[in-house]
N, C-alpha and C positions, 0 to 999 in steps of 0.2 A: 639361122635363130629368124623368128617371123618378126615382122613389125610392133605386132600386138606387144610379143615378149619384151620389145624392148623400152615399152613405154614407162614413165615412172609411175608407181605406185601413187591412187590415188585420184587419179584423173577419172572423173564421170563419161560416161559415154556421151556423145555429142552426133545432134543429127543436122544432115545439112540441110539448109532452107530450102523448100519447094517451092515452084510457082505456086500464086495465089488459086484456088480452086474456080473455075469460071461462074458456078455457082454465087460464088462470095463476091465476085465483081458486080454479077447482076444484081445481088441482093443491094449491094452500095449506089447501084445507078437507079434503082425502083425508088430504096430510099430517099434518093436526095430529088427526084422528082416528086415524092409526097411533101416531103419539108419546104421546097423551094414553091409550092402550091401548084405545081403543073396538073399533077392527079390531085384533084379535092378529095376530102372526104366525102364518101357516100362513092365516087367514081368507081365504076364498073371495071375490073381489070383480067381482060382477055388473052389468056397465053399466047392467041397466036399472033397478036397485035403487039402486045410486049415485045415477042421473040423479035418479029419484022423489025419494028423500031429500036432493038438493040443488037441487029444483026446476028443472032443467036439461035440455037434450037429453042424447041419447046420445053424441052428436060430441066436445065439450068433455071427458068424462069418458074417452071412448078416446083422445083426444089428453094428457090427465092423465095417464092409465095410461102411456103411452108414457114419458113425460117421466120418471115415477117408476120404471121400469125403468130409464132411463140412468142414476139415482141411486141405484140399487139397493136403492129401497126397496119395489120391486114385482117379482115374478117372475113374467114369463109363458111359461106351460108349451103349447107347440102340443098342439090340442084338447081341454085341460081350461081354460083362462082364464087370468086374474090373480089371483094371491094376494100377500097379505103378505107381504113377506121372512121368512125365520126365520134368523137369524142363526147363524154357524156358532160355535163357541167360540175359535176361532182369529181372527174377525172382534169378536168382543167381548174378546177380551184384548189385543187389540194396540191397538185404539181407547182402551181404558178406561185401559192402559198409557201412549200418548202422552198420555191426557190427564193423566194423574200428572206425568210431564215439565212440560206448562205450565201447569200450575196451580200446583205448588210452584214456578216460577221467577215467575209471579205473585205469590203470597203475599211471597216474598222480597224483591220491588220494590216490592211495597205496603208494605213494613213500614218499607221506606226512605224510601218517598216517603209515609208516612201525614200523613194533617191530622185536626187536630179532627172538621173538619165530614165527612171519607170515613168516619171510626170510626162517628162519629153515625150515619150512615146506614146502615152492617152493624150496629149495636146495632140499631136500627129495623127492617130486614129480619129480624134474628135474633128478634126478638118476633113479627113477624105469622108465623113459620115454626113457631114454639111455639106459637101459640095454633092455626095452624089443625093443629100436632098435637094437641091435645088435643080437636079439634073433630071428630077425624077427618075432616080436609077432607084427603085425599092430594093433590087436585089443584091445591090451592092450598099444601101442604106443597112440591110439585113445584117450585111456580112459583116461591116464596119461597128454594127450595135453586139455583133456576138463576140467582136476581135476584142471590143473596147472591154468589156464585161470578164472574157478571158484572160486579159494582161491584168486587172482589177485582182481577179483570183491568184495570178500567178505573182503578183505583188504582195499578197499576202504571208507568203513564206511557209503558209500550211500544205504541208503536201498531201494529207488526207483530205483536206478540204477542197484542195486542186480536184482530185480522184473523184469524191463525190459529186463535185457539181460538173465534171465531165460528164458522168451519167447523164444528166439530166440536160446537158446542154443541145441535144440534139430537138429533143419535144420542147425546150423552151424557143426553139427558133421557128419550128411548126408553129407554135400559137402565135407568136409576135409576128411573122409574116402578114396574117391579115388585117392587123391593125398598124403597123409600119407608118402605111401614109397619113392616116387618121392623127395618129400621134404628132407625127413632123416635126415640129420647130418646140414643141414644146419638149419633146424628150430629149433632143439635144442640149435645148437651155438646162433642161434636168443635169445631163449628163457634165455642161460646162461647171457649171456650181459645184458637182461631186467633184470633179479633178482638184478644182479651188481649195476644197476643203483636204484632201490628200495632198496636194502639196504644202499644205499649211501645217500638214499632223494635227489636224483636228478630227481624231479617231470618233468621237462621237458624233460630229455632226454629220460625219462620211457617213457613218453607219444610218442615221435617221433620213440622209437625203436619200440614200441607195433602198431603204425601207420605202419610203413615199414613192420613187420611182419605178420601182419594180411592183407599188399596189396601184399605181396608175393603169400601168399595164394589164394587169391582171382585171382591173374592173372595165378598161376598155376591150378586152376580151370577150368578156361574159355579157356585156351589153350588145355588142356586136356581133355576137352571137346567138342572142337571149332566144331569137325568132326560131333559129334555125335546130335547136335543141329540141 
């Protein structure tokens, strides 16, 4: 009797996990360079240069650029090549406005569902962000900011909200990076007030503080990039 015939009825077929295709690894590497600001909007993406930088052949780079175009991180211009996408004012405004709605609700729910452990985690992330700011480590400031907002969404307890927020997280980080330094201490003072409201379970205040906080980031980004739009 074969092994298959001995298996219990009703078990669905399952595929063994395969290694991540190289093009996906290259996609993530290029995307990380874009989000971090190492590859700025409008930058010409040359396949040969990217292949040498990442230690791969040009084929997975070419495939990754096609995926990045599909996800609107890269623009492909016939006869000229690939370029890092330059967001329009409308794109930035729409995304950051949606972010405000999502995160204000996250903060409200986080306050209602706050625990000592969750608040302690927020305070630890806050300390990390403030220290990074003092050290002028903008990359770490951006990372701490993203972690703090993600923790608040986690504390909301709403899985659907968490999933939707995760979909816009990378673009939010992309927009936040250019203004992280200029927002500086003010942004982290706003975080401190927000954490305090969450710790006291002041749901409406937490939502309002988050709404104001994200609005400040949106305004700062649009003002800072007004000349380049």
